[in-house]
N, C-alpha and C positions, 0 to 999 in steps of 0.2 A: 076678128083680130085686132090688136091694138098697134100702135106704132112700133117699129122694130127696135127702136132705143128705149122704149118703155113710155109709160104716161108722163107728159110733161109736168104735172103737178107732183108727182110721186119724185120724179127726178129732181125737181127744184127743192122738195122737202128733205131729200137726202143730202143735197149739197148744202143747204142750210144746216142740217145736224152735224155734218162732217166739219164745217166752218166754226160752228159755236162749241161743240162738245169735244171735237179732236184737233182744233187749230189748223185744219187743212184749208188752204185757200186755193182758188183756180183749179179746181178739180172737174174732170168730167164724169158723169155717172151714167151708166147703162143698166137698164133692169131688163132681165130676161124672162121668158116664159118658163124656162127650165134648165136643167143642168146640161143637157146635150146642146142647146143654143149657146149657152155661156162658154163651154168648153170650145166649141166650133168658133165663137168670135174670138177666143183666146189664141187658139192656134192660127187663125187667119190674121190676127194682129201681130203675132210674134214671127210670122214666116212671110217670105217673099215667094212670089211665082216661081222662081227658078230654084228655091229651096227644096230639099228632100227632107222628109221626116219618116220616123217609124213609130207606129203605135203598137205596142206590145199587148197581148191577150194577158189577162181578160180586160176587155173593155165593153162598154155597154152603148151600143149604136142601134138606131132603129132599123138599119139595113147594112148590108155588108158594103155596097158600093156607095158609100157616103159622099157627099159633095166635095170633100177634102181631096178625093181621088181625082176629081175634076179640076178643082182650082190649085191645089198643091200636090206635089207628087208624094203622097202618103202611102206607104206600105203598111197593111195591117197584118200582123203576124200573132 
């Protein structure tokens, strides 16, 4: 497995691309291994430990008792 936030060389190349081609400065880039990790990162970034959220079916998770249930009070319906 690589670093959680992605390979440093790839992240730096993406930061450079965003600056040169898109005019975006001072951005933070994370590269994930797949959609589930990216979605988990987004949910954990946008919610606080005391927040409650609901994930409506259909959803694609590798297992019903996902770590969101442990870190955030997410109900899966």
